[in-house]
ZAPAFI-202806 format. One line per field, with one value per residue (C-alpha): residue number from 1; y, x, z. Coordinates in pm, 1 decimal, padded with zeros to 6 digits. Layout:
BEGIN
num <- (NUM:...)
north <- (Y:...)
east <- (X:...)
up <- (Z:...)
***
This chain:
BEGIN
num <- (1:2:3:4:5:6:7:8:9:10:11:12:13:14:15:16:17:18:19:20:21:22:23:24:25:26:27:28:29:30:31:32:33:34:35:36:37:38:39:40:41:42:43:44:45:46:47:48:49:50:51:52:53:54:55:56:57:58:59:60:61:62:63:64:65:66:67:68:69:70:71:72:73:74:75:76:77:78:79:80:81:82:83:84:85:86:87:88:89:90:91:92:93:94:95:96:97:98:99:100:101:102:103:104:105:106:107:108:109:110:111:112:113:114:115:116:117:118:119:120:121:122:123:124:125:126:127:128:129:130:131:132:133:134:135:136:137:138:139:140:141:142:143:144:145:146:147:148:149:150:151:152:153:154:155:156:157:158:159:160:161:162:163:164:165:166:167:168:169:170:171:172:173:174:175:176:177:178:179:180:181:182:183:184:185:186:187:188:189:190:191:192:193:194:195:196:197:198:199:200:201:202:203:204:205:206:207:208:209:210:211:212:213:214:215:216:217:218:219:220:221:222:223:224:225:226:227:228:229:230:231:232:233:234:235:236:237:238:239:240:241:242:243:244:245:246:247:248:249:250:251:252:253:254:255:256:257:258:259:260:261:262:263:264:265:266:267:268:269:270:271:272:273:274:275:276:277:278:279:280:281:282:283:284:285:286:287:288:289:290:291:292:293:294:295:296:297:298:299:300:301:302:303:304:305:306:307:308:309:310:311:312:313:314:315:316:317:318:319:320:321:322:323:324:325:326:327:328:329:330:331:332:333:334:335:336:337:338:339:340:341:342:343:344:345:346:347:348:349:350:351:352:353:354:355:356:357:358:359:360:361:362:363:364:365:366:367:368:369:370:371:372:373:374:375:376:377:378:379:380:381:382:383:384:385:386:387:388:389:390:391:392:393:394:395:396:397:398:399:400:401:402:403:404:405:406:407:408:409:410:411:412:413:414:415:416:417:418:419:420:421:422:423:424:425:426:427:428:429:430:431:432:433:434:435:436:437:438:439:440:441:442:443:444:445:446:447:448:449:450:451:452:453:454:455:456:457:458:459:460:461:462:463:464:465:466:467:468:469:470:471:472:473:474)
north <- (06141.3:06214.0:05960.4:06083.9:05987.2:06179.7:06140.8:06185.6:06189.8:06019.4:05923.9:05586.1:05373.3:05024.9:04755.3:04698.6:04374.3:04505.2:04268.2:04304.5:04231.6:03926.2:03820.4:03890.9:03677.0:03393.7:03380.0:03371.4:03076.7:02839.7:02593.1:02606.8:02374.5:02543.3:02888.0:02757.0:02694.4:03039.1:03214.4:03023.3:03144.4:03496.3:03494.5:03386.8:03645.3:03945.4:04048.9:04244.5:03944.0:03722.4:03426.2:03447.4:03227.4:03277.6:03456.2:03692.6:03766.4:04117.3:03986.0:03747.1:04019.6:04245.6:03971.0:03899.0:04269.2:04352.4:04414.3:04169.4:03896.6:04014.7:04006.6:03645.0:03551.1:03688.7:03523.2:03191.4:03205.8:02991.1:03178.5:03098.7:02984.6:02735.9:02391.2:02175.1:02053.9:02049.7:01882.0:01561.0:01550.2:01634.9:01327.5:01042.0:01049.7:01178.0:01490.2:01445.4:01649.4:01416.3:01182.2:00928.1:00895.7:00555.9:00427.1:00262.2:00499.8:00492.1:00497.3:00709.4:00616.0:00885.4:00849.7:00814.1:00815.2:00491.8:00487.6:00269.7:00083.4:00105.3:-00187.2:-00220.3:-00215.8:-00470.5:-00709.0:-00661.8:-00735.7:-01061.8:-01150.3:-01099.1:-01378.4:-01621.9:-01632.6:-01609.1:-01613.5:-01286.8:-01320.3:-01420.6:-01129.9:-00892.8:-01002.0:-00992.2:-00630.3:-00532.8:-00700.4:-00531.7:-00194.1:-00256.2:-00310.3:-00034.0:00094.8:-00186.1:-00440.4:-00554.7:-00594.8:-00288.3:-00421.9:-00734.6:-01026.5:-00994.8:-00639.2:-00727.8:-01014.1:-00787.7:-00512.0:-00764.3:-01013.1:-01284.1:-01569.9:-01514.0:-01867.3:-01734.1:-01426.5:-01634.8:-01839.5:-01528.6:-01372.1:-01682.2:-01620.0:-01268.8:-01394.3:-01604.7:-01305.2:-01093.9:-00934.9:-01216.1:-01142.4:-00910.1:-00954.4:-01041.6:-00920.3:-00860.5:-00880.1:-01227.5:-01356.1:-01169.4:-01348.9:-01687.1:-01625.4:-01552.6:-01852.5:-02053.3:-01942.1:-02026.0:-02378.9:-02333.6:-02419.7:-02709.7:-02494.8:-02348.3:-01998.5:-02085.0:-02250.3:-01960.5:-01706.5:-01940.3:-02029.9:-01780.7:-01466.7:-01248.2:-01391.4:-01314.8:-00960.8:-00887.6:-01108.2:-01337.6:-01602.6:-01815.6:-01876.3:-01967.1:-02211.0:-02366.9:-02419.6:-02554.4:-02758.7:-02605.5:-02405.5:-02022.1:-02020.8:-02207.4:-01946.3:-01659.6:-01822.8:-01858.9:-01494.7:-01392.0:-01573.1:-01403.2:-01064.4:-01116.6:-01113.4:-00815.6:-00676.8:-00425.5:-00613.0:-00346.7:-00067.8:-00303.9:-00171.1:00213.4:00471.2:00721.4:00810.7:00841.0:01190.7:01319.9:01599.2:01868.2:02074.3:02452.6:02529.1:02362.2:02366.6:02281.4:02272.0:02477.8:02408.3:02518.4:02710.0:02634.2:02800.7:02831.5:02818.4:02859.1:02568.4:02774.6:02642.5:02517.5:02865.5:03078.1:03374.2:03686.9:04014.9:04307.0:04291.9:04585.7:04541.6:04795.3:05065.3:05257.5:05272.9:05415.1:05669.0:05802.7:06083.4:06181.4:05978.4:05932.7:05811.5:05450.1:05488.0:05629.1:05336.4:05106.7:05307.2:05286.3:04912.6:04864.6:05090.3:04879.8:04551.3:04715.8:04796.6:04445.6:04286.4:04499.0:04427.0:04054.9:04049.0:04255.4:04028.4:03707.9:03861.2:03962.6:03605.6:03466.7:03701.5:03625.6:03238.5:03264.3:03503.4:03265.4:02946.3:03127.8:03222.7:02841.4:02737.5:02988.1:02864.6:02487.8:02470.6:02185.6:01988.5:02039.9:01950.9:01654.8:01522.2:01528.2:01470.6:01835.9:01981.6:02291.2:02421.7:02694.2:02907.8:03123.2:03419.4:03385.2:03371.2:03663.5:03875.0:03802.0:03879.9:04170.5:04024.6:03940.4:03596.3:03536.9:03598.6:03340.9:03113.0:03146.6:03089.1:02757.6:02635.8:02330.4:02390.4:02153.8:02182.5:01964.5:01950.8:01729.4:01531.6:01477.3:01643.6:01802.5:02034.7:02372.3:02317.5:02033.2:02272.6:02435.2:02257.6:02325.1:02287.3:02075.8:02210.2:02023.2:02014.2:02242.2:02516.2:02458.2:02369.0:02052.5:02013.3:01784.1:01609.7:01539.8:01386.8:01169.6:01041.3:00958.1:00771.0:00564.8:00478.9:00356.6:00150.5:00003.5:-00104.4:-00235.1:-00590.4:-00728.8:-00986.3:-00690.5:-00377.9:-00038.8:00108.1:00476.6:00568.7:00371.0:00579.9:00901.2:00799.5:00711.5:01051.8:01216.8:01042.7:01197.1:01540.7:01573.0:01688.1:01498.3:01362.9:01003.9:01129.6:01320.7:00993.0:00820.4:01118.6:01098.5:00718.4:00730.1:00990.1:00744.8:00456.4:00256.1:00011.7:00005.1:-00205.8:-00500.8:-00530.3:-00506.7:-00794.8:-01111.0:-01441.8:-01594.6)
east <- (-03371.8:-03733.0:-04008.1:-04364.9:-04667.7:-04788.1:-05036.1:-04935.2:-05149.7:-04999.8:-05138.7:-05036.1:-05186.3:-05323.2:-05517.4:-05859.1:-06044.2:-06387.1:-06686.7:-06740.8:-06386.6:-06393.4:-06698.7:-06534.6:-06230.8:-06460.8:-06661.2:-06349.0:-06196.5:-06510.4:-06582.5:-06888.4:-07109.6:-07039.9:-07095.0:-07433.5:-07553.3:-07418.9:-07599.8:-07928.7:-07888.1:-07831.4:-08149.5:-08343.5:-08187.0:-08192.6:-08546.5:-08394.9:-08239.6:-08431.7:-08349.5:-08431.9:-08391.5:-08205.7:-08510.9:-08660.9:-09035.6:-09001.4:-08812.5:-09079.6:-09357.7:-09134.4:-09108.1:-09479.4:-09582.0:-09327.6:-09477.4:-09265.2:-09417.4:-09760.8:-09699.0:-09552.0:-09863.4:-10103.3:-09905.8:-09921.6:-10305.6:-10472.2:-10684.4:-11027.7:-10926.0:-10678.9:-10821.0:-10607.7:-10784.6:-10474.7:-10701.7:-10674.3:-10294.6:-10304.6:-10514.1:-10351.5:-10025.8:-09813.6:-09734.1:-09408.4:-09544.9:-09855.1:-09841.4:-10118.5:-10262.3:-10212.6:-10498.6:-10264.0:-10116.8:-09735.1:-09620.8:-09303.2:-09088.3:-08903.4:-08515.2:-08407.2:-08036.8:-07870.4:-07692.1:-07390.4:-07338.7:-06999.5:-06772.1:-06908.6:-07263.6:-07204.3:-07031.5:-07300.9:-07586.2:-07398.3:-07355.4:-07746.8:-07821.4:-07594.5:-07824.7:-07541.5:-07590.8:-07620.5:-07273.0:-07109.1:-07283.9:-07142.4:-06801.7:-06834.8:-06971.8:-06677.1:-06438.6:-06607.4:-06582.0:-06207.2:-06138.6:-05958.5:-06031.7:-05822.8:-06040.9:-05767.1:-05797.4:-05636.7:-05663.3:-05497.6:-05692.1:-05547.1:-05668.9:-06019.2:-06030.6:-05940.6:-06201.6:-06488.6:-06378.2:-06369.3:-06126.1:-05883.6:-05985.6:-06346.7:-06223.5:-06040.6:-06341.2:-06536.2:-06259.8:-06270.3:-06637.4:-06571.8:-06279.6:-06532.5:-06754.9:-06744.8:-06515.7:-06265.5:-05967.2:-06152.8:-06066.9:-05696.9:-05450.1:-05154.1:-05095.2:-04959.9:-05287.4:-05507.8:-05339.0:-05366.8:-05727.9:-05801.7:-05606.9:-05795.5:-06123.5:-05996.8:-05922.4:-05541.2:-05410.3:-05207.0:-05046.5:-04685.7:-04820.3:-04974.8:-04639.1:-04436.0:-04664.8:-04693.6:-04305.1:-04121.1:-04319.2:-04001.4:-03810.4:-04134.4:-04144.7:-03792.1:-03829.6:-03558.0:-03691.4:-03377.6:-03348.7:-03722.3:-03659.1:-03359.5:-03548.0:-03871.3:-03676.3:-03835.7:-03731.3:-03714.1:-03975.1:-04219.6:-04170.9:-04231.1:-04559.5:-04669.5:-04573.4:-04794.1:-05070.6:-05014.1:-05010.0:-05386.3:-05496.1:-05632.0:-05410.2:-05691.4:-06019.9:-06187.5:-06160.6:-06389.0:-06681.8:-06676.1:-06951.2:-06787.9:-06964.9:-06735.0:-06632.8:-06731.2:-06556.3:-06749.2:-06531.9:-06554.4:-06408.6:-06421.8:-06161.0:-06276.2:-06068.4:-06207.1:-05990.2:-05637.8:-05738.6:-05862.9:-06179.8:-06243.5:-06592.4:-06714.5:-06906.3:-07185.2:-07501.8:-07618.0:-07560.3:-07868.8:-07887.2:-07943.6:-08100.4:-08227.8:-08598.6:-08801.5:-09076.9:-08925.0:-08869.4:-09172.2:-09051.7:-08712.5:-08853.8:-09093.1:-08879.3:-09161.7:-09300.4:-09302.6:-09025.5:-09131.4:-09104.2:-08768.0:-08642.7:-08796.8:-08624.0:-08293.1:-08324.6:-08408.0:-08131.6:-07884.4:-08013.3:-07981.9:-07626.0:-07559.1:-07734.3:-07548.9:-07208.1:-07290.6:-07364.3:-07060.1:-06848.3:-06983.7:-06901.0:-06554.5:-06511.7:-06620.3:-06368.8:-06074.9:-06115.6:-06125.9:-05830.5:-05622.9:-05719.2:-05634.3:-05292.9:-05232.7:-05328.1:-05078.9:-04799.7:-04889.0:-04993.4:-04751.5:-04921.6:-05260.9:-05131.2:-04882.6:-04936.6:-04777.5:-04431.9:-04436.7:-04569.0:-04355.0:-04257.1:-04510.6:-04559.8:-04823.0:-04596.7:-04555.3:-04927.8:-04994.8:-04739.5:-04872.7:-05231.5:-05125.6:-05287.0:-05152.4:-05024.5:-05267.5:-05551.7:-05430.3:-05376.2:-05754.8:-05864.9:-05673.6:-05771.3:-05998.3:-06109.8:-06101.8:-06098.1:-06223.2:-05987.9:-05961.2:-05699.7:-05901.2:-06008.2:-05734.7:-05716.9:-05593.9:-05275.7:-05179.2:-05042.8:-04820.5:-04495.5:-04127.0:-03871.2:-03565.2:-03281.3:-03176.6:-02833.0:-02972.1:-03073.6:-03450.3:-03660.1:-03859.1:-04158.1:-04125.6:-04446.0:-04283.4:-03972.5:-04218.7:-04393.4:-04067.4:-03936.0:-04262.7:-04226.3:-03877.8:-03985.5:-04286.7:-04049.8:-03769.0:-03647.7:-03834.9:-03557.3:-03306.1:-03516.3:-03353.8:-03188.9:-03246.5:-02884.1:-02933.4:-03261.1:-03080.7:-02813.7:-03064.1:-03231.7:-02899.2:-02868.6:-03197.1:-03057.2:-03236.3:-03005.8:-03137.7:-02982.6:-03025.6:-03201.7:-03447.0:-03524.0:-03599.2:-03815.6:-04014.4:-04036.1:-04184.2:-04439.2:-04542.5:-04580.9:-04321.4:-04093.2:-03726.4:-03552.1:-03476.2:-03860.3:-03947.5:-03704.1:-03873.4:-03714.7:-03940.4)
up <- (04118.6:04191.9:04084.0:04022.6:03814.5:03522.5:03230.8:02877.4:02560.5:02244.3:01906.7:01749.5:01476.6:01595.6:01433.0:01610.6:01555.2:01526.9:01542.8:01147.7:01087.1:01299.3:01097.4:00778.9:00873.1:01011.9:00678.3:00471.8:00663.0:00697.7:00417.5:00196.9:00400.8:00726.2:00559.4:00439.1:00796.6:00917.7:00648.7:00724.4:01090.3:00988.0:00775.6:01093.1:01303.8:01053.0:00940.5:00648.1:00509.0:00280.9:00053.4:-00312.9:-00610.5:-00930.5:-01071.5:-00819.1:-00807.1:-00940.3:-01229.6:-01312.5:-01271.2:-01504.2:-01750.4:-01752.1:-01776.5:-02057.9:-02411.7:-02585.3:-02355.5:-02425.4:-02799.6:-02777.2:-02582.8:-02839.6:-03106.5:-02937.4:-02891.8:-03161.6:-03415.3:-03489.1:-03850.5:-03713.0:-03818.7:-03581.8:-03249.3:-03015.4:-02750.0:-02931.7:-02912.2:-02549.1:-02456.4:-02649.6:-02461.2:-02737.5:-02570.3:-02351.4:-02066.8:-02038.3:-01748.1:-01708.3:-01363.4:-01190.3:-01005.6:-00745.2:-00484.7:-00436.4:-00074.4:-00011.3:00282.1:00474.7:00478.5:00823.4:00927.6:01034.9:01366.6:01381.1:01707.5:01892.9:01969.4:02335.6:02225.1:01954.0:02207.6:02485.1:02220.4:02124.5:02489.9:02568.9:02286.4:02485.8:02800.5:03049.3:03422.0:03608.9:03768.1:03444.3:03272.6:03507.1:03463.6:03074.6:03084.0:03297.0:03067.7:02745.6:02931.0:02960.7:02592.5:02404.4:02049.8:01897.4:02073.0:02324.4:02688.6:02846.3:03204.7:03326.3:03442.2:03792.3:03820.2:03713.2:03966.9:04230.0:04119.1:04112.6:04384.3:04147.9:04106.4:03828.4:03674.6:03630.8:03476.0:03217.9:03131.3:03072.4:02873.3:02633.4:02571.9:02461.5:02249.1:02057.8:01971.6:01641.5:01529.8:01541.5:01766.4:02002.3:02369.3:02313.8:02559.9:02312.7:01935.9:01963.0:02112.8:01870.6:01586.1:01741.5:01800.8:01431.4:01322.9:01562.4:01408.0:01064.0:01194.4:01124.7:01468.2:01309.7:01054.8:01022.8:01067.5:01393.2:01508.6:01411.0:01611.3:01919.9:01945.7:01736.9:01764.6:01820.5:01538.9:01319.6:01437.0:01354.1:01015.9:01100.6:00865.1:00823.8:01201.4:01205.7:00924.8:01115.2:01429.6:01261.0:01003.7:00697.1:00411.9:00415.7:00134.7:00358.5:00634.5:00378.4:00264.2:00627.6:00702.6:00397.7:00556.0:00880.9:00713.3:00602.8:00968.6:01135.6:01413.5:01533.2:01501.6:01738.1:01447.7:01235.8:01442.5:01461.2:01532.4:01334.2:01010.4:00691.7:00617.4:00274.4:00105.0:-00071.7:-00284.4:-00226.5:-00573.6:-00917.8:-01181.5:-01545.7:-01847.5:-02148.7:-02451.3:-02325.8:-02031.5:-01678.9:-01548.8:-01176.8:-01031.6:-00694.3:-00571.1:-00395.2:-00564.4:-00211.9:-00048.2:00001.1:-00229.2:-00015.8:-00067.4:00153.2:00191.4:00073.2:00335.6:00578.5:00322.1:00422.4:00793.9:00683.0:00444.8:00708.0:00881.4:01104.4:01393.7:01765.4:01987.5:01945.7:01575.2:01601.5:01795.9:01548.6:01257.1:01446.8:01485.6:01128.2:01027.6:01212.5:01078.2:00727.8:00783.4:00906.2:00613.4:00363.5:00519.4:00520.6:00156.2:00078.2:00276.3:00091.5:-00232.6:-00128.8:-00014.9:-00333.1:-00526.8:-00293.7:-00331.1:-00716.4:-00721.4:-00506.1:-00710.3:-01031.0:-00885.4:-00784.8:-01132.9:-01283.6:-01055.9:-01090.3:-01451.6:-01529.8:-01255.5:-01410.2:-01755.4:-01685.0:-01321.3:-00978.2:-01101.4:-01220.7:-00894.5:-00803.8:-00463.9:-00363.3:-00054.1:00089.8:00076.9:-00311.0:-00377.1:-00142.9:-00301.6:-00655.2:-00560.7:-00343.5:-00023.9:00324.8:00384.5:00665.7:00421.2:00181.0:00466.0:00581.9:00222.3:00184.0:00545.7:00520.5:00163.3:-00112.4:-00493.8:-00753.8:-01066.4:-01365.4:-01172.0:-00867.4:-00539.0:-00363.7:-00037.2:-00129.2:00099.8:-00131.4:-00371.8:-00102.1:-00025.6:00034.0:-00229.3:-00304.6:-00522.0:-00826.3:-01017.2:-01293.9:-01047.2:-01048.8:-00759.3:-00716.4:-00491.0:-00177.9:-00274.3:-00612.2:-00429.8:-00201.1:-00518.0:-00682.0:-00367.3:-00373.8:-00748.3:-00674.8:-00386.8:-00580.0:-00858.3:-00642.4:-00646.8:-00336.2:-00275.2:-00262.6:-00147.4:-00181.9:00124.7:00204.3:00094.1:-00239.8:-00283.8:-00217.1:-00481.2:-00736.9:-00672.0:-00715.3:-01058.7:-01142.8:-01065.7:-00727.3:-00423.6:-00125.2:00185.2:00320.6:00633.3:00425.7:00227.4:00561.1:00676.5:00361.0:00358.4:00702.7:00612.6:00329.5:00593.1:00408.5:00620.8:00604.1:00361.6:00593.5:00684.2:00301.0:00201.5:00078.2:00022.5:-00214.5)
***
């Protein structure tokens, strides 16, 4: 069989991600705050885009020049026969728009953002107040740099001694200095030492809680309270009380000092109840209002000109097309987000009316099919966006979850099942907590088909310990 190269022409449809399509998908996916920055950058780069207020200048001029406005102004002008001297009322303070001028000036201070210090910076600052010798300070700074995010010493004392060429006894002394700093418990080498340091600071070294941590830490971790009571010759109730005290300690003291600022959620959508209906609003009041500037109309209208003018006209035409595309994309984004949220409200109406117990299973494909859009488009709309509802602020993906079958044939959301499990655990007898198997049986009695391993998975997602660790003796 002879092999040879040849060229063939064929036509086939293909989806090409043009730059404009990529921009449209990006604008659809970003949240409102990020979109605000993108639009401001576009205004700076595109001279044909300009930001306007709710009432444009042209509308104000038309309003001022309208015959009705002139008639109203003439009607408001006082006639010569008017016996009232309105200047007297404007000077005695009775008018609500009258603000008396104060003789003392008011000083306005500019708001400056506060910068939080890291754990290492906080400890180094405290060490400088102790006026330590230079050699001791060098060791202390090395130890501070060896702490992890929890505030524990991630490097052994022997390794620090080898790295600095300092005796291990000296390293121990400096480490005890660090352990006396704030936050309490920092500089510990393990959880046991961290808890003991905190009890020592509380002056509880002679208490039962300290003895349990010092001598019976393994039994405490495994909650073998009867064994601890037998060895310490006390009651199980006393061991339980000591364990409650230990539970108030912080196992990760380093997290008390964090340089991360709190993350605030700005809802992209607002859902308000009006009578018996829910109205969806787009929270875009902080977005700049865009329009196409009319300053370049004369250049585009001028068909005659030199080559330089043609290049200018081509550039303006390109910027004009880009500006129109951006405005259309923003409007399309607004309509798409509202359409998706309205569909979610229709599907989860019982949740908005009655609560999380009535949250239904919902998938992106179901919403996409109802609003006649692609599933990836719905996914981009819901990605990283939040909605403020009468029941709180939720991420849009909160309303999407898998379903569990019930005995009557209906589906129940997995979030509803988790909430039911949490309620059962909160209401259980703490002396005899519910096992995963027992929780599954109780859910079966409620008509929910769920396996024991599924209960265990949901319990772990809720950060709830197993039954043997939840058991209390008193």
